[in-house]
N, C-alpha and C positions, 0 to 999 in steps of 0.2 A: 473498302473490298480487302480481303484477306488472299494470301498465297500459299501454295503448297509448302508444307514443312512450318508453318506458322502454328504458334502455340497459343491456342484460345480457349476461353472458357464460355460454355454453355449453360446459362443459369438452369438450375434444377437437375442438371446432368453432371457438371463437373468441367474438368478441363481436359482437354485432348489436344492431339496434332492433327491438323488438315493434311490428309494424305491424296486427296484428288479432287478434282472438281468435273463432276459430270452432269450430262443431261439425262434425265430419266422423264418417262411417261407414267404417270400415275393418276389414276381414274380419269385416263383418256386426255389429261393436261401435261404437255410437257413443260418440264423447268430444269433449271440448272441447281445443282445441289453440291455442298461441301460436304465431301466424305471424311468425317472426322474419327480417328482411332483413339480411344480412351485408354489412358495407361493401366487403369485398374479394372481388373475383369475383362480386358482385351474385347471389349465391345465396340462396334462402329455404328456411328450414328449419322443420319443423313440431314444435313439443315438448308432449307430452301434460301437461295440467295437474295429472292426477292423480297423477303421480310426479315432481314438479318439485323436491321436496326430495332424493329418492334420486339424481336426476340430478346434482344440485350447483349448479343455475343460481344466479346470484347477480348483484347489481348491479355496474356496472363501477366501478372504483376512481376515487379522486380524484388531485389534485396530489401529496400527501402520500406515497401509495402508489406512485405513478409515480415520483417521486423516488427512494425506496427500491430499485425495480426497477433505476435506474440505477447506485445505490450497488452492488447485488449483481453487475450486468454487469461493472462496472469491479473488482470484488473477485478474491480469489485461488481458483483452481480448488479445489474441494472433493474430498476422498478418494474415489476411484472405484475399483471392483474392476477388476483387470486381466482378469478372465473377461468376455470379450465378453457372453454370455447373461446373466448376473448384472447388468453394467452397464445393458444395454438393458432389462431387466425393471424395475430402480430407476428408470432415468429414465423408462419409460413410465407408472411408479406415479405420479410427480411430475406428469407431464403430465395424467394423468387426474384428479388431485386437484382441479383447476380452481383451485387457489392461484397466483396471479400470480407470487408471490416463488418457489416451486418450478418454475414453467415458466422464469422467469429463470435459475435455478440450472442450468437442463437447457442452455439456450441458451449461457451462460458457459462450462460445463463442456464441452461438445461443439465450441465455437468454440475453445477454448483447445487441446484435444485434437487437432482439425484442424490447427491452426498446427503443433503440436510432431510428431504421427506421422500424420496424415491420418486421414480415417474410413471404415468401411466402407460399402458403398452402403445398409445399412439405419440406419446411425445417420447419414448424410447427409440421408437422408429424414426422420428422426426431428427433426434439426436444423432443416430446412426447414419441418416441421409446427409445431414449437415457436417458430420465429421468426414464423410466420403467426398463431399464436394471441396472441403477444405485440403484433405490429404492429397487429392488428385492435383491440386493446385499448387501445392507445396512440392510435390514430387517434380513437376514440370518446371517450375521456377528455380528450385534449388538443384536440379538433375541429381535426386537422390532415390533410393527404393522407398515403397510404400511403407513396409515395417518402419523404416528409420524417420519418415514422415509423421506417423502415428503415435511413434514413442516420443517425439519432440512435443506434439501435441498434449500427450499424457503427463510430460515432464512440466509443463506449464501449470499444471494444477497441483503440484507438490510444494 
């Protein structure tokens, strides 16, 4: 269980700070929810407490893990299917996992592929989403601004 003020990651949405724990009635059913504020876009997300483990919500990583993320970003592209549909599904599974290292792999692989061959509209959107997730966690982990985190990611490819 998390507390107010905790920095957590909600897979597919990114990192945020728990601002409140509230009971809400939705579709006639009362449940408790974490109210999480996202640092990017100033969006609020409600996460039901009863299936927090199924969703894969976790604490924001520390400096050691962030260093490993940048090692992954600077690394070699991993083998990806040449079939667009298989590649898309494999990358989506990595993003859904909520694992920051797998999200970093997606950002690296799609960024390198974009430089080599370009990306389809779907993969470009996926790259932007994966970058957003990575940036939000870096922002909260290192306590920096969004543009600084984005620049750090871009610098990893130079």
